[in-house]
MIZA-826459 format. One line per field, with one value per residue: residue number from 1; x, y, z of N, C-alpha, C in turn. Coordinates in nm, 3 decimals. Example, Ala and Ser with C-alpha at 12.3 -4.5 7.8 and 13.67 -1.06 7.14 Angstrom:
resi 1, 2
n_px 1.319, 1.285
n_py -0.569, -0.225
n_pz 0.780, 0.708
ca_px 1.230, 1.367
ca_py -0.450, -0.106
ca_pz 0.780, 0.714
c_px 1.320, 1.290
c_py -0.330, 0.003
c_pz 0.780, 0.787
//
This chain:
resi 1, 2, 3, 4, 5, 6, 7, 8, 9, 10, 11, 12, 13, 14, 15, 16, 17, 18, 19, 20, 21, 22, 23, 24, 25, 26, 27, 28, 29, 30, 31, 32, 33, 34, 35, 36, 37, 38, 39, 40, 41, 42, 43, 44, 45, 46, 47, 48, 49, 50, 51, 52, 53, 54, 55, 56, 57, 58, 59, 60, 61, 62, 63, 64, 65, 66, 67, 68, 69, 70, 71, 72, 73, 74, 75, 76, 77, 78, 79, 80, 81, 82, 83, 84, 85, 86, 87, 88, 89, 90, 91, 92, 93, 94, 95, 96, 97, 98, 99, 100, 101, 102, 103, 104, 105, 106, 107, 108, 109, 110, 111, 112, 113, 114, 115, 116, 117, 118, 119, 120, 121, 122, 123, 124, 125, 126, 127, 128, 129, 130, 131, 132, 133, 134, 135, 136, 137, 138, 139, 140, 141, 142, 143, 144, 145, 146, 147, 148, 149, 150, 151, 152, 153, 154, 155, 156, 157, 158, 159, 160, 161, 162, 163, 164, 165, 166, 167, 168, 169, 170, 171, 172, 173, 174, 175, 176, 177, 178, 179, 180, 181, 182, 183, 184, 185, 186, 187, 188, 189, 190, 191, 192, 193, 194, 195, 196, 197, 198, 199, 200, 201, 202, 203, 204, 205, 206, 207, 208, 209, 210, 211, 212, 213, 214, 215, 216, 217, 218, 219, 220, 221, 222, 223, 224, 225, 226, 227, 228, 229, 230, 231, 232, 233, 234, 235, 236, 237, 238, 239, 240, 241, 242, 243, 244, 245, 246, 247, 248
n_px -3.978, -3.921, -3.678, -3.535, -3.549, -3.429, -3.155, -3.078, -3.049, -2.856, -2.620, -2.576, -2.743, -2.984, -3.003, -2.926, -3.191, -3.296, -3.548, -3.838, -4.009, -4.338, -4.570, -4.731, -4.597, -4.332, -4.420, -4.442, -4.209, -4.046, -4.226, -4.368, -4.681, -4.885, -5.003, -4.828, -4.566, -4.643, -4.671, -4.387, -4.284, -4.394, -4.268, -4.038, -4.010, -4.055, -3.850, -3.693, -3.535, -3.658, -3.887, -4.174, -4.339, -4.533, -4.458, -4.404, -4.225, -3.893, -3.560, -3.458, -3.225, -3.054, -2.787, -2.783, -2.824, -2.607, -2.419, -2.477, -2.414, -2.150, -2.034, -2.068, -1.908, -1.648, -1.591, -1.473, -1.218, -0.894, -0.750, -0.835, -0.867, -0.607, -0.621, -0.869, -0.722, -0.535, -0.671, -0.828, -0.600, -0.536, -0.782, -0.859, -0.691, -0.652, -0.944, -0.915, -0.704, -0.857, -1.054, -0.910, -0.934, -1.158, -1.353, -1.636, -1.739, -1.974, -1.894, -1.654, -1.734, -1.862, -1.643, -1.491, -1.668, -1.725, -1.452, -1.441, -1.616, -1.506, -1.250, -1.382, -1.541, -1.313, -1.163, -1.337, -1.343, -1.515, -1.561, -1.788, -1.903, -1.654, -1.579, -1.772, -1.752, -1.563, -1.595, -1.780, -1.630, -1.477, -1.670, -1.774, -1.542, -1.555, -1.757, -1.683, -1.500, -1.675, -1.728, -1.933, -1.950, -1.728, -1.813, -2.037, -1.932, -1.747, -1.947, -2.032, -1.792, -1.783, -2.031, -1.979, -1.754, -1.890, -1.994, -1.793, -1.652, -1.385, -1.198, -1.217, -1.338, -1.327, -1.138, -0.938, -0.929, -0.896, -0.620, -0.307, -0.275, -0.333, -0.567, -0.525, -0.345, -0.470, -0.686, -0.470, -0.416, -0.639, -0.718, -0.519, -0.577, -0.807, -0.739, -0.520, -0.732, -0.896, -0.722, -0.631, -0.451, -0.350, -0.148, -0.043, -0.288, -0.353, -0.118, -0.145, -0.353, -0.274, -0.115, -0.250, -0.434, -0.234, -0.075, -0.312, -0.375, -0.129, -0.162, -0.387, -0.299, -0.070, -0.235, -0.394, -0.166, -0.098, -0.317, -0.301, -0.090, -0.152, -0.337, -0.143, -0.053, -0.243, -0.340, -0.131, -0.105, -0.354, -0.332, -0.299, -0.537, -0.554, -0.378, -0.279, -0.066, 0.069, 0.345, 0.484, 0.679, 0.873, 0.993, 1.112
n_py 2.532, 2.209, 2.241, 2.357, 2.220, 2.023, 2.098, 2.146, 1.872, 1.766, 1.919, 1.866, 1.952, 1.860, 1.523, 1.143, 0.929, 1.098, 1.223, 1.409, 1.735, 1.727, 1.822, 2.020, 2.203, 2.207, 2.332, 2.589, 2.652, 2.660, 2.872, 2.850, 2.758, 2.497, 2.322, 2.385, 2.296, 2.006, 1.923, 1.951, 1.778, 1.532, 1.534, 1.525, 1.274, 1.092, 1.129, 0.973, 1.101, 1.139, 0.953, 0.810, 0.717, 0.518, 0.648, 0.898, 1.134, 1.054, 1.173, 0.981, 0.700, 0.711, 0.630, 0.354, 0.141, 0.102, 0.105, -0.145, -0.364, -0.289, -0.337, -0.608, -0.713, -0.605, -0.678, -0.919, -0.946, -0.923, -0.721, -0.493, -0.344, -0.188, -0.069, 0.083, 0.268, 0.376, 0.532, 0.682, 0.849, 1.016, 1.146, 1.253, 1.396, 1.586, 1.700, 1.812, 2.018, 2.173, 2.244, 2.414, 2.621, 2.717, 2.743, 2.825, 3.070, 2.952, 2.670, 2.653, 2.707, 2.466, 2.287, 2.334, 2.304, 2.018, 1.928, 2.022, 1.846, 1.599, 1.588, 1.608, 1.336, 1.200, 1.256, 1.160, 0.885, 0.761, 0.582, 0.511, 0.776, 0.945, 0.784, 0.869, 1.146, 1.118, 1.026, 1.253, 1.464, 1.422, 1.426, 1.682, 1.840, 1.741, 1.854, 2.137, 2.171, 2.217, 2.089, 1.905, 1.679, 1.525, 1.536, 1.376, 1.120, 1.038, 1.019, 0.771, 0.587, 0.642, 0.543, 0.237, 0.224, 0.222, 0.007, -0.178, -0.274, -0.221, -0.203, -0.290, -0.035, -0.079, -0.255, -0.106, 0.134, -0.005, -0.076, -0.023, 0.324, 0.386, 0.538, 0.779, 0.919, 0.896, 1.119, 1.336, 1.358, 1.420, 1.664, 1.807, 1.802, 1.935, 2.169, 2.284, 2.313, 2.509, 2.707, 2.792, 2.745, 2.535, 2.341, 2.233, 2.152, 1.952, 1.814, 1.681, 1.547, 1.328, 1.219, 1.129, 0.934, 0.737, 0.682, 0.534, 0.339, 0.195, 0.096, -0.092, -0.269, -0.366, -0.507, -0.666, -0.841, -0.925, -1.068, -1.279, -1.396, -1.500, -1.683, -1.880, -1.947, -2.038, -2.287, -2.445, -2.544, -2.699, -2.887, -3.131, -3.258, -3.326, -3.518, -3.889, -3.944, -3.693, -3.638, -3.814, -3.721, -3.601, -3.790, -3.955
n_pz -2.003, -2.011, -2.114, -1.966, -1.704, -1.776, -1.850, -1.579, -1.512, -1.676, -1.612, -1.345, -1.145, -1.051, -0.954, -1.032, -0.974, -0.760, -0.595, -0.745, -0.605, -0.488, -0.718, -0.733, -0.516, -0.651, -0.910, -0.793, -0.676, -0.898, -1.016, -1.219, -1.402, -1.314, -1.529, -1.744, -1.615, -1.576, -1.849, -1.892, -1.747, -1.884, -2.112, -2.091, -1.958, -2.184, -2.309, -2.175, -1.931, -1.656, -1.440, -1.355, -1.068, -0.844, -0.595, -0.702, -0.872, -1.007, -1.079, -1.377, -1.360, -1.580, -1.679, -1.587, -1.761, -1.850, -1.622, -1.503, -1.647, -1.709, -1.457, -1.404, -1.611, -1.525, -1.291, -1.257, -1.339, -1.317, -1.434, -1.407, -1.215, -1.191, -1.474, -1.393, -1.183, -1.365, -1.542, -1.361, -1.222, -1.448, -1.536, -1.239, -1.192, -1.350, -1.356, -1.059, -1.122, -1.312, -1.131, -0.923, -1.101, -1.203, -0.990, -0.801, -0.553, -0.430, -0.471, -0.361, -0.088, -0.017, -0.025, 0.141, 0.376, 0.354, 0.424, 0.658, 0.763, 0.760, 0.836, 1.121, 1.141, 1.086, 1.355, 1.561, 1.493, 1.288, 1.049, 0.853, 0.822, 0.743, 0.516, 0.336, 0.318, 0.180, -0.072, -0.112, -0.132, -0.339, -0.549, -0.523, -0.630, -0.888, -0.981, -0.955, -1.168, -1.348, -1.602, -1.772, -1.886, -1.823, -1.524, -1.516, -1.627, -1.420, -1.192, -1.276, -1.250, -1.002, -0.888, -0.927, -0.788, -0.574, -0.525, -0.486, -0.713, -0.789, -0.508, -0.185, 0.006, 0.300, 0.377, 0.335, 0.489, 0.756, 0.723, 0.872, 0.978, 0.748, 0.709, 0.809, 0.646, 0.396, 0.489, 0.515, 0.201, 0.116, 0.252, 0.138, -0.136, -0.135, -0.054, -0.180, -0.436, -0.325, -0.292, -0.534, -0.704, -0.951, -1.067, -0.828, -0.740, -0.891, -0.889, -0.623, -0.657, -0.803, -0.665, -0.448, -0.569, -0.630, -0.404, -0.316, -0.478, -0.490, -0.202, -0.225, -0.387, -0.209, -0.009, -0.199, -0.222, 0.011, 0.127, -0.120, -0.022, 0.189, 0.133, 0.026, 0.192, 0.382, 0.243, 0.238, 0.467, 0.522, 0.317, 0.443, 0.392, 0.155, 0.081, 0.128, 0.315, 0.442, 0.563, 0.430, 0.247, 0.355, 0.496, 0.345
ca_px -3.954, -3.859, -3.535, -3.467, -3.516, -3.334, -3.026, -3.062, -3.003, -2.734, -2.565, -2.573, -2.832, -3.061, -2.907, -3.045, -3.267, -3.343, -3.696, -3.868, -4.075, -4.499, -4.603, -4.786, -4.459, -4.246, -4.432, -4.458, -4.071, -4.006, -4.245, -4.471, -4.799, -4.882, -5.038, -4.683, -4.486, -4.677, -4.619, -4.259, -4.248, -4.388, -4.146, -3.856, -4.039, -4.050, -3.675, -3.555, -3.481, -3.772, -3.936, -4.301, -4.383, -4.613, -4.363, -4.332, -4.156, -3.759, -3.455, -3.375, -3.073, -2.996, -2.669, -2.820, -2.810, -2.426, -2.337, -2.508, -2.348, -2.026, -2.046, -2.061, -1.782, -1.525, -1.584, -1.396, -1.099, -0.762, -0.649, -0.978, -0.810, -0.489, -0.664, -0.935, -0.637, -0.442, -0.769, -0.871, -0.512, -0.545, -0.906, -0.902, -0.554, -0.724, -1.041, -0.849, -0.651, -0.945, -1.159, -0.855, -0.938, -1.285, -1.427, -1.694, -1.737, -2.021, -1.805, -1.530, -1.798, -1.903, -1.545, -1.451, -1.770, -1.699, -1.347, -1.474, -1.683, -1.414, -1.194, -1.481, -1.571, -1.198, -1.162, -1.410, -1.317, -1.667, -1.523, -1.867, -1.918, -1.561, -1.602, -1.886, -1.731, -1.446, -1.704, -1.860, -1.512, -1.448, -1.812, -1.759, -1.402, -1.603, -1.855, -1.644, -1.462, -1.757, -1.734, -2.025, -1.938, -1.666, -1.919, -2.132, -1.846, -1.694, -2.074, -2.047, -1.718, -1.834, -2.152, -1.886, -1.655, -1.948, -2.056, -1.693, -1.628, -1.252, -1.144, -1.293, -1.286, -1.306, -0.995, -0.816, -0.930, -0.839, -0.455, -0.256, -0.185, -0.359, -0.671, -0.437, -0.273, -0.589, -0.705, -0.373, -0.430, -0.789, -0.705, -0.426, -0.658, -0.912, -0.701, -0.483, -0.826, -0.950, -0.617, -0.649, -0.320, -0.380, -0.077, -0.059, -0.418, -0.291, 0.002, -0.227, -0.488, -0.221, -0.017, -0.378, -0.444, -0.085, -0.108, -0.434, -0.337, -0.020, -0.192, -0.458, -0.194, 0.009, -0.353, -0.371, -0.045, -0.109, -0.411, -0.251, 0.042, -0.210, -0.411, -0.103, 0.019, -0.342, -0.348, -0.010, -0.152, -0.467, -0.277, -0.274, -0.690, -0.575, -0.275, -0.298, 0.058, 0.147, 0.467, 0.595, 0.773, 0.986, 1.075, 1.206
ca_py 2.471, 2.129, 2.247, 2.407, 2.102, 1.900, 2.168, 2.104, 1.706, 1.806, 2.031, 1.765, 2.020, 1.715, 1.388, 1.050, 0.878, 1.191, 1.264, 1.557, 1.776, 1.725, 1.872, 2.179, 2.265, 2.213, 2.440, 2.752, 2.693, 2.718, 3.009, 2.817, 2.724, 2.311, 2.270, 2.375, 2.170, 1.878, 1.944, 1.958, 1.636, 1.450, 1.533, 1.444, 1.123, 1.073, 1.141, 0.879, 1.179, 1.146, 0.830, 0.867, 0.589, 0.528, 0.733, 1.024, 1.153, 1.111, 1.168, 0.855, 0.662, 0.694, 0.523, 0.222, 0.020, 0.116, 0.089, -0.275, -0.457, -0.302, -0.374, -0.776, -0.733, -0.580, -0.752, -1.066, -0.918, -0.861, -0.598, -0.385, -0.217, -0.109, -0.014, 0.191, 0.358, 0.448, 0.615, 0.771, 0.920, 1.105, 1.235, 1.315, 1.504, 1.715, 1.811, 1.929, 2.130, 2.293, 2.297, 2.517, 2.740, 2.750, 2.685, 2.943, 3.092, 2.826, 2.550, 2.643, 2.699, 2.374, 2.196, 2.345, 2.239, 1.905, 1.906, 1.988, 1.701, 1.493, 1.595, 1.597, 1.222, 1.141, 1.284, 1.011, 0.754, 0.700, 0.529, 0.512, 0.910, 0.967, 0.739, 0.914, 1.255, 1.093, 1.038, 1.349, 1.553, 1.422, 1.446, 1.860, 1.881, 1.747, 1.986, 2.275, 2.136, 2.270, 1.990, 1.810, 1.529, 1.486, 1.492, 1.265, 0.970, 1.018, 0.957, 0.621, 0.523, 0.667, 0.430, 0.104, 0.192, 0.212, -0.162, -0.274, -0.335, -0.192, -0.239, -0.291, 0.038, -0.109, -0.323, 0.017, 0.181, -0.122, -0.105, 0.069, 0.420, 0.438, 0.660, 0.920, 0.930, 0.950, 1.221, 1.421, 1.383, 1.475, 1.789, 1.861, 1.805, 2.037, 2.318, 2.321, 2.370, 2.658, 2.808, 2.836, 2.664, 2.422, 2.246, 2.206, 2.071, 1.825, 1.677, 1.647, 1.416, 1.215, 1.149, 1.030, 0.813, 0.650, 0.577, 0.430, 0.191, 0.099, 0.049, -0.166, -0.379, -0.432, -0.561, -0.783, -0.927, -0.990, -1.168, -1.397, -1.512, -1.543, -1.814, -1.996, -2.019, -2.170, -2.406, -2.581, -2.571, -2.772, -2.962, -3.281, -3.308, -3.370, -3.649, -4.002, -3.944, -3.568, -3.637, -3.927, -3.655, -3.584, -3.915, -4.035
ca_pz -1.910, -1.983, -2.156, -1.791, -1.587, -1.885, -1.786, -1.461, -1.513, -1.741, -1.512, -1.189, -1.011, -1.032, -0.950, -1.059, -0.844, -0.682, -0.641, -0.730, -0.531, -0.560, -0.844, -0.677, -0.477, -0.766, -0.994, -0.734, -0.664, -1.012, -1.081, -1.338, -1.399, -1.323, -1.667, -1.797, -1.564, -1.613, -1.969, -1.927, -1.711, -1.973, -2.206, -2.010, -1.909, -2.328, -2.336, -2.030, -1.798, -1.572, -1.454, -1.268, -0.975, -0.711, -0.515, -0.723, -1.031, -0.994, -1.192, -1.419, -1.352, -1.721, -1.719, -1.518, -1.849, -1.908, -1.531, -1.401, -1.750, -1.689, -1.320, -1.451, -1.700, -1.482, -1.156, -1.226, -1.435, -1.266, -1.485, -1.385, -1.078, -1.277, -1.576, -1.343, -1.164, -1.434, -1.558, -1.284, -1.208, -1.530, -1.478, -1.124, -1.184, -1.450, -1.293, -0.973, -1.173, -1.328, -1.019, -0.886, -1.205, -1.226, -0.865, -0.769, -0.413, -0.360, -0.472, -0.236, 0.021, -0.026, -0.004, 0.278, 0.493, 0.337, 0.451, 0.828, 0.854, 0.679, 0.963, 1.253, 1.137, 1.145, 1.517, 1.653, 1.414, 1.222, 0.896, 0.772, 0.793, 0.664, 0.357, 0.287, 0.295, 0.085, -0.192, -0.163, -0.161, -0.498, -0.633, -0.525, -0.688, -1.029, -1.004, -0.932, -1.221, -1.426, -1.730, -1.750, -1.969, -1.704, -1.410, -1.533, -1.624, -1.272, -1.133, -1.325, -1.188, -0.873, -0.841, -0.944, -0.651, -0.428, -0.526, -0.447, -0.809, -0.825, -0.419, -0.070, 0.103, 0.471, 0.370, 0.283, 0.623, 0.793, 0.690, 0.967, 0.932, 0.583, 0.724, 0.842, 0.519, 0.313, 0.541, 0.487, 0.102, 0.100, 0.277, 0.055, -0.246, -0.106, 0.025, -0.340, -0.495, -0.284, -0.342, -0.685, -0.754, -1.074, -1.047, -0.668, -0.715, -0.978, -0.799, -0.484, -0.682, -0.869, -0.558, -0.374, -0.660, -0.658, -0.280, -0.292, -0.559, -0.395, -0.066, -0.286, -0.478, -0.129, 0.069, -0.258, -0.236, 0.167, 0.058, -0.197, 0.057, 0.326, 0.063, -0.022, 0.364, 0.433, 0.147, 0.283, 0.622, 0.473, 0.274, 0.462, 0.388, -0.013, 0.042, 0.202, 0.411, 0.428, 0.583, 0.371, 0.116, 0.439, 0.540, 0.194
c_px -3.892, -3.716, -3.457, -3.452, -3.423, -3.161, -3.015, -3.010, -2.904, -2.620, -2.550, -2.665, -2.926, -2.991, -3.004, -3.067, -3.354, -3.497, -3.768, -4.001, -4.260, -4.486, -4.659, -4.683, -4.392, -4.270, -4.440, -4.312, -4.010, -4.081, -4.342, -4.604, -4.823, -4.932, -4.884, -4.600, -4.518, -4.656, -4.482, -4.228, -4.261, -4.298, -4.035, -3.909, -3.984, -3.893, -3.597, -3.544, -3.554, -3.793, -4.042, -4.332, -4.504, -4.573, -4.341, -4.277, -3.991, -3.671, -3.419, -3.267, -3.050, -2.901, -2.679, -2.790, -2.695, -2.393, -2.350, -2.439, -2.231, -2.006, -2.029, -1.942, -1.658, -1.505, -1.478, -1.265, -0.988, -0.716, -0.746, -0.889, -0.684, -0.535, -0.745, -0.832, -0.592, -0.560, -0.778, -0.761, -0.523, -0.679, -0.912, -0.785, -0.632, -0.841, -0.992, -0.769, -0.782, -1.078, -1.049, -0.850, -1.096, -1.364, -1.493, -1.714, -1.813, -1.975, -1.717, -1.572, -1.796, -1.798, -1.477, -1.581, -1.747, -1.557, -1.337, -1.527, -1.596, -1.334, -1.262, -1.463, -1.415, -1.162, -1.241, -1.445, -1.446, -1.631, -1.621, -1.875, -1.790, -1.574, -1.691, -1.838, -1.600, -1.532, -1.718, -1.765, -1.492, -1.551, -1.766, -1.637, -1.453, -1.698, -1.784, -1.516, -1.510, -1.727, -1.837, -2.028, -1.843, -1.714, -1.987, -2.030, -1.768, -1.791, -2.057, -1.961, -1.777, -1.932, -2.072, -1.817, -1.733, -2.002, -1.887, -1.633, -1.439, -1.162, -1.254, -1.249, -1.243, -1.194, -0.872, -0.819, -0.886, -0.674, -0.384, -0.194, -0.258, -0.482, -0.609, -0.375, -0.370, -0.640, -0.614, -0.422, -0.551, -0.793, -0.641, -0.517, -0.754, -0.871, -0.598, -0.601, -0.867, -0.855, -0.612, -0.521, -0.322, -0.277, -0.028, -0.169, -0.416, -0.200, -0.054, -0.322, -0.398, -0.166, -0.116, -0.411, -0.330, -0.080, -0.220, -0.395, -0.243, -0.060, -0.314, -0.370, -0.092, -0.147, -0.392, -0.277, -0.024, -0.210, -0.360, -0.125, -0.017, -0.339, -0.316, -0.058, -0.110, -0.369, -0.206, -0.040, -0.253, -0.419, -0.277, -0.421, -0.674, -0.484, -0.302, -0.168, 0.129, 0.309, 0.577, 0.695, 0.917, 1.063, 1.143, 1.344
c_py 2.304, 2.140, 2.322, 2.316, 1.994, 1.968, 2.143, 1.936, 1.726, 1.834, 1.946, 1.837, 1.861, 1.585, 1.253, 0.977, 0.941, 1.210, 1.364, 1.606, 1.727, 1.839, 2.015, 2.264, 2.313, 2.323, 2.590, 2.786, 2.718, 2.829, 2.961, 2.759, 2.546, 2.257, 2.257, 2.302, 2.051, 1.866, 1.893, 1.822, 1.519, 1.409, 1.482, 1.309, 1.064, 1.026, 1.046, 0.974, 1.156, 1.005, 0.877, 0.710, 0.597, 0.652, 0.862, 1.014, 1.188, 1.088, 1.008, 0.816, 0.636, 0.652, 0.423, 0.109, -0.009, 0.065, -0.072, -0.363, -0.465, -0.345, -0.528, -0.773, -0.700, -0.627, -0.881, -1.050, -0.851, -0.771, -0.476, -0.290, -0.137, -0.008, 0.132, 0.325, 0.434, 0.578, 0.731, 0.880, 1.066, 1.221, 1.312, 1.416, 1.665, 1.814, 1.854, 2.035, 2.254, 2.347, 2.402, 2.629, 2.797, 2.753, 2.858, 2.985, 2.973, 2.697, 2.562, 2.673, 2.563, 2.280, 2.239, 2.312, 2.076, 1.858, 1.910, 1.907, 1.585, 1.502, 1.575, 1.434, 1.162, 1.124, 1.157, 0.932, 0.674, 0.743, 0.572, 0.665, 0.997, 0.907, 0.803, 1.093, 1.235, 1.111, 1.129, 1.480, 1.559, 1.437, 1.599, 1.851, 1.843, 1.821, 2.116, 2.272, 2.236, 2.228, 1.898, 1.707, 1.485, 1.445, 1.399, 1.146, 0.921, 0.969, 0.813, 0.557, 0.564, 0.542, 0.270, 0.106, 0.176, 0.065, -0.207, -0.276, -0.314, -0.224, -0.197, -0.123, 0.015, -0.164, -0.214, 0.085, 0.099, -0.133, 0.000, 0.193, 0.484, 0.583, 0.789, 0.973, 0.980, 1.088, 1.370, 1.427, 1.436, 1.601, 1.869, 1.899, 1.958, 2.199, 2.364, 2.423, 2.496, 2.749, 2.868, 2.771, 2.523, 2.311, 2.192, 2.095, 1.936, 1.714, 1.627, 1.527, 1.310, 1.140, 1.050, 0.931, 0.696, 0.588, 0.475, 0.307, 0.114, 0.046, -0.096, -0.322, -0.460, -0.515, -0.670, -0.866, -0.993, -1.108, -1.317, -1.487, -1.567, -1.660, -1.872, -2.020, -2.123, -2.268, -2.516, -2.603, -2.712, -2.863, -3.134, -3.325, -3.318, -3.499, -3.792, -3.985, -3.787, -3.571, -3.754, -3.859, -3.641, -3.681, -3.967, -3.971
c_pz -1.905, -2.028, -2.009, -1.699, -1.700, -1.844, -1.658, -1.450, -1.581, -1.647, -1.356, -1.084, -0.973, -1.069, -0.985, -0.961, -0.774, -0.696, -0.596, -0.607, -0.572, -0.668, -0.829, -0.618, -0.559, -0.866, -0.933, -0.729, -0.788, -1.110, -1.204, -1.336, -1.356, -1.454, -1.747, -1.747, -1.589, -1.738, -1.991, -1.858, -1.791, -2.090, -2.177, -1.968, -2.060, -2.352, -2.231, -1.941, -1.675, -1.581, -1.335, -1.223, -0.891, -0.607, -0.552, -0.835, -0.985, -1.149, -1.257, -1.395, -1.474, -1.756, -1.632, -1.632, -1.872, -1.790, -1.500, -1.518, -1.735, -1.557, -1.352, -1.495, -1.633, -1.341, -1.131, -1.306, -1.373, -1.340, -1.463, -1.275, -1.140, -1.399, -1.503, -1.283, -1.229, -1.499, -1.503, -1.222, -1.286, -1.502, -1.347, -1.125, -1.241, -1.417, -1.163, -1.007, -1.234, -1.236, -0.950, -0.965, -1.191, -1.076, -0.826, -0.628, -0.369, -0.380, -0.360, -0.066, 0.073, 0.007, 0.110, 0.379, 0.464, 0.405, 0.590, 0.859, 0.815, 0.822, 1.074, 1.243, 1.146, 1.288, 1.578, 1.586, 1.361, 1.097, 0.824, 0.696, 0.691, 0.486, 0.250, 0.224, 0.205, -0.031, -0.229, -0.193, -0.314, -0.579, -0.652, -0.625, -0.853, -1.065, -0.996, -1.067, -1.365, -1.564, -1.709, -1.774, -1.820, -1.568, -1.437, -1.565, -1.518, -1.214, -1.174, -1.234, -1.030, -0.809, -0.863, -0.856, -0.533, -0.404, -0.505, -0.572, -0.790, -0.673, -0.299, 0.035, 0.235, 0.452, 0.365, 0.424, 0.719, 0.821, 0.792, 0.902, 0.804, 0.612, 0.761, 0.705, 0.412, 0.383, 0.491, 0.329, 0.048, 0.129, 0.161, -0.084, -0.227, -0.099, -0.121, -0.435, -0.455, -0.247, -0.448, -0.759, -0.827, -1.040, -0.920, -0.681, -0.788, -0.935, -0.677, -0.519, -0.729, -0.756, -0.449, -0.464, -0.675, -0.544, -0.267, -0.370, -0.512, -0.288, -0.136, -0.323, -0.313, -0.051, -0.043, -0.251, -0.093, 0.111, 0.012, -0.107, 0.140, 0.277, 0.055, 0.152, 0.385, 0.328, 0.183, 0.381, 0.586, 0.360, 0.300, 0.460, 0.219, -0.007, 0.161, 0.341, 0.381, 0.480, 0.520, 0.279, 0.222, 0.501, 0.453, 0.185
//
């Protein structure tokens, strides 16, 4: 039983932070006795894969000790965004290609459903729901790639992304025309995976990451220019006679 639950955690069926059913319900669902389940849960707790709190038993956030210090380390380094996108372009492209080749019908059904909800959210201008669908779609592609190491590594990056370590998603969405482009790109990724065209899926994913990085860099440069302009306007607060140089 412990091995069965451990496999579910490894494969991403049970995800970090998720609360398990109460013991009686879980035992019935899994078709095992409560003593057998209790022994399995205890073993997985010892391994650090589960944690029991007053609220119940949860899948451990077993990568938290990696994610938290990593977020602090990366947050203040200007090189991080470029390195992140370079890494993600390679991984995302490969994952999309694998997903096109390996996706099962349940994988494809989940991707279709996510794309439909993303289109609907875009249509009613619900940026929060659209952003959630964005994250979900990429996660579904990782799952459809059927590579557990890739899945867990990209979930770590996804956690950092949600914290805004690499860029601010809201800034991205406020950029004129960007939401429309991102929707088109996500649809392209999803549909090429659904069609089973690995090469097209790899290209769609790479194009999406390249566009996102280019846009983030444009935003960063615009912010730097604005900050410079504001410093020039505020210079009068730093010198005794701001107009002296012009009169000289």
